[in-house]
Each structure stands twice: as structure tokens, then as C-alpha cells.
C-alpha positions in Angstrom: -40.6 -40.2 16.3 -38.4 -40.5 13.2 -40.0 -37.3 11.7 -39.4 -35.4 15.0 -35.8 -36.4 15.0 -35.3 -35.1 11.6 -36.8 -31.8 12.6 -34.5 -31.8 15.8 -31.4 -32.7 13.6 -32.3 -29.9 10.9 -32.6 -27.4 13.6 -29.4 -28.3 15.3 -27.5 -28.1 12.0 -29.0 -24.7 11.3 -28.0 -23.4 14.7 -24.5 -24.8 14.4 -24.0 -23.5 10.8 -25.3 -19.9 12.0 -22.8 -19.9 14.8 -19.9 -20.9 12.6 -20.9 -18.3 10.1 -21.2 -15.6 12.8 -17.8 -16.5 14.3 -14.6 -14.9 12.7 -11.1 -14.3 13.6 -9.7 -10.9 14.3 -7.7 -10.9 11.1 -10.8 -11.6 8.8 -12.8 -9.0 10.7 -10.3 -6.2 10.2 -9.8 -7.1 6.5 -13.5 -7.0 5.8 -14.3 -4.0 8.0 -11.3 -1.5 7.6 -9.7 -0.3 4.3 -6.2 -1.4 3.9 -3.7 1.5 3.6 -0.3 -0.2 3.6 1.7 -3.4 3.7 5.2 -3.7 5.1 7.5 -6.7 4.5 6.7 -9.9 2.6 5.5 -13.4 3.5 5.6 -14.5 7.0 7.5 -11.3 7.9 4.5 -8.9 7.2 2.6 -6.1 8.7 -0.8 -5.0 7.2 -2.0 -1.5 8.1 -5.6 -0.6 8.1 -7.5 2.6 9.1 -10.5 2.6 11.4 -12.1 5.9 10.3 -14.0 7.8 13.1 -13.0 5.4 15.8 -10.6 6.1 18.9 -8.1 3.4 19.9 -10.3 1.8 22.8 -13.2 1.5 20.5 -11.4 -0.1 17.6 -9.4 -2.5 20.1 -12.5 -3.6 21.9 -14.3 -4.4 18.5 -11.5 -6.7 17.3 -11.4 -8.4 20.7 -15.1 -9.0 20.5 -14.6 -10.9 17.3 -11.7 -13.0 18.5 -10.6 -13.1 22.2 -7.1 -12.3 22.5 -4.5 -14.2 24.8 -4.1 -10.6 26.4 -5.0 -7.1 25.8 -3.1 -4.2 27.1 -5.0 -1.6 29.5 -7.2 0.9 27.9 -5.4 3.8 26.3 -6.4 6.7 23.7 -2.9 6.5 22.3 -2.1 2.8 21.8 -3.2 -0.6 22.7 -1.9 -4.3 21.9 -3.8 -7.3 21.4 -1.8 -10.6 21.5 -2.9 -13.8 19.7 -0.9 -17.0 19.3 -0.1 -16.2 15.6 -0.2 -12.5 15.5 0.1 -9.1 17.4 -2.4 -6.4 16.8 -1.2 -2.8 17.4 -3.8 -0.3 17.4 -2.7 3.3 17.8 -3.8 6.8 17.1 -3.5 7.9 13.5 -0.8 10.7 13.4 -2.4 12.3 10.4 -5.9 12.5 11.9 -6.5 12.0 15.5 -10.2 11.0 15.0 -9.0 7.9 13.2 -7.1 4.8 14.5 -4.6 2.8 12.7 -4.8 -1.1 13.1 -1.5 -2.9 12.4 -1.7 -6.7 12.0 1.9 -7.9 12.7 2.9 -11.5 12.0 4.9 -13.1 14.8 8.3 -12.9 12.7 7.5 -9.3 12.0 7.0 -8.4 15.7 10.1 -10.2 16.6 12.2 -8.3 14.1 10.8 -4.8 14.8 9.8 -4.4 18.4 12.0 -4.0 21.3 11.3 -6.3 24.1 11.4 -3.6 26.8 8.8 -1.5 24.8 6.3 -4.3 24.5 6.6 -5.1 28.0 5.2 -1.9 29.0 1.9 -3.1 27.5 2.0 -7.1 27.6 3.4 -9.4 30.4 6.9 -10.7 29.8 5.8 -14.4 30.3 3.2 -14.1 27.4 5.6 -12.4 25.1 8.1 -15.1 25.7 5.6 -17.8 24.9 4.5 -16.1 21.7 7.6 -14.7 20.4 10.2 -17.1 21.8 12.5 -16.9 24.6 15.5 -16.1 22.5 13.8 -13.0 21.3 14.7 -11.2 24.6 18.4 -11.7 23.9 18.6 -11.1 20.4 17.3 -7.5 20.1 19.3 -5.1 18.1 18.1 -1.7 19.7 15.1 -1.0 17.4 12.9 1.6 18.5 9.8 0.6 16.5 6.6 1.5 18.1 4.2 1.2 15.2 3.5 2.2 11.6 4.1 5.8 10.7 2.4 7.1 7.5 4.7 8.7 4.9 5.1 12.3 4.9 3.4 12.7 1.7 0.2 11.3 3.1 0.4 12.6 6.7 -2.5 14.9 6.1 -0.8 17.8 7.9 -2.4 20.2 5.5 0.9 21.5 4.3 1.3 21.7 0.6 4.2 22.4 -1.4 3.6 26.0 -2.9 4.4 26.4 -6.6 6.6 29.6 -6.9 4.6 32.5 -8.8 6.4 33.4 -11.9 7.7 36.9 -12.0 7.9 39.2 -15.0 11.3 39.7 -16.5 13.1 42.8 -15.2 15.4 44.9 -17.4 18.8 45.1 -15.8 20.5 48.6 -15.7 23.8 48.6 -17.4 26.5 49.0 -14.9 29.4 51.5 -15.4 33.0 50.6 -15.2 36.1 52.6 -14.5 37.9 50.8 -17.2 39.4 53.0 -19.7 38.8 52.4 -23.5 38.6 54.2 -26.8 35.8 54.9 -29.3 35.6 56.6 -32.7 34.3 60.1 -32.7 32.2 61.0 -35.6 30.8 64.3 -36.8 28.3 65.3 -39.4 30.5 68.1 -40.6 34.1 66.9 -40.2 35.2 63.4 -41.3 37.7 61.9 -39.0 40.9 60.7 -40.8 41.4 56.9 -40.5 44.4 57.4 -38.3 45.3 56.7 -34.7 45.4 60.4 -34.1 41.6 60.6 -34.7 40.7 58.2 -31.9 39.0 60.1 -29.0 39.9 58.5 -25.7 37.3 57.9 -23.1 39.3 59.7 -20.4 38.1 63.2 -21.6 41.2 64.1 -23.4 41.1 66.3 -26.7 42.0 64.8 -30.0 45.4 65.9 -31.4 44.7 65.7 -35.1 44.3 68.9 -37.2 41.6 69.1 -39.9 42.7 70.2 -43.3 42.2 74.0 -43.8 39.7 75.0 -46.4 42.4 77.2 -48.4 44.9 74.4 -49.1 45.5 74.1 -52.8 45.3 70.9 -54.8 48.5 69.6 -56.1 49.1 70.9 -59.6 50.3 68.6 -62.5 53.3 69.7 -64.5 53.4 69.6 -68.3 56.4 68.1 -70.1 57.3 69.2 -73.6 59.5 67.2 -75.9 59.5 65.6 -79.4 59.6 62.1 -80.7 60.5 60.8 -84.2 58.3 58.5 -86.1 60.0 55.5 -87.4 59.4 54.5 -91.0 
């Protein structure tokens, strides 16, 4: 009998151990099954967001509920469902960046109290249960937040839109513009040298220079000879 009792005890321990190992809570299941994509808040005021790839909202919600029975689960919806536990609220909603995926948001009680509006959650969960989990004062201390669940940043929205880099354009030569401002410029000629005087400046308004070029027949100035004598001193 003692030997039989030992066998019975060993089998019982094995069965209990197997059952304990097989049982897991919703938080552990989600953490081990789905990749973490973001964490909001710190400490007891935290929301951890996971992505259930290739699973719609009802499928992901039912799998979580099968691992740990919630106090209440909202009615089936392809857009959003809530599972309420005594220490957390699980918000399962469609991934806005990929409709074939679902986002699983694990909210602590403090995070839910601070972010969700009571009227919004009452559309999914009974008021009495929300009051028992989030506290009676929560209904009277809301600040009008319209939080409905985690939204991925725009940079990772997966909308397929990319910022296009502008194509560099080749430099273009600008055509000089003309102006009606009047100015002056020096007029040069290969045959006639313009005297360096103000009369040799040709205006840009089309007027004719007024200086006169020296005539070719002009004579050079002559030098006069002076006659005289001088006495050499001794």
C-alpha cells in the first residue's frame, strides 16, 4: 500500500504542476505572444501596446480571454473590444496602419482612470463594474478626455506615403534684364582716341558727342630762338 500511495502522490503532483504551468494570466500571455510596439506612461500609470499580426479584434480578444477569464468582456466587434480585470483593462482595437492586424493595449487601472472618459467606456462595459474597478470617484473627476485607445505615430502609420526628396535641377542662366535708367559709358575707337575730358563721354541716351577731333593739318608749336651775349668773369 505504501508503494501504491507513493505512485498516487507522484501522479497527483505531476498533474497539479502541469496545470499550474499551463495556466497563465492575460498579461503574461500577451507579453509572450505578441511583440511590444510602444509603452505609454511610467510606473503604475502605464499602457503597454502590442501588435497581434494577422488577427482581427474578436480573434485576439477571445484568445486573451481564454488564458484568463475577465470579469467582463464587451460584445463582439471588428473595430474594438474591452476586457476588464481587477488590476487592468485590455483594449483590443483595429490597427489603423494595417487593418489585418490588431493592437492589444494593456492599461493599468491608474492609466485607464486618467485617460478614458466614463461615458465612452460605459458604451462597452457596465457602469457598476467600472465603478468597482476604477472607483466611484472616477465618474465625477473626468476632465473631458476623448481617449479611445493608442494611435501609432504618423511616421509609423504605414499609410505608404513617403516624403519625396526633390530632384535637383540644373542651374539656369538668367537673362540680364534691361532697365530704362540712363547712364554713360566711354566710347572708344581704333582710329580716333577720345580725349580724356567730359566732352568725350557718350551718353547712353543716343546723343552725339560734342567734342572735335584735332585736324590733321594743325601745326606743331614752334620754338623761338633768343640771341644774346654774356661776359665770362675772370
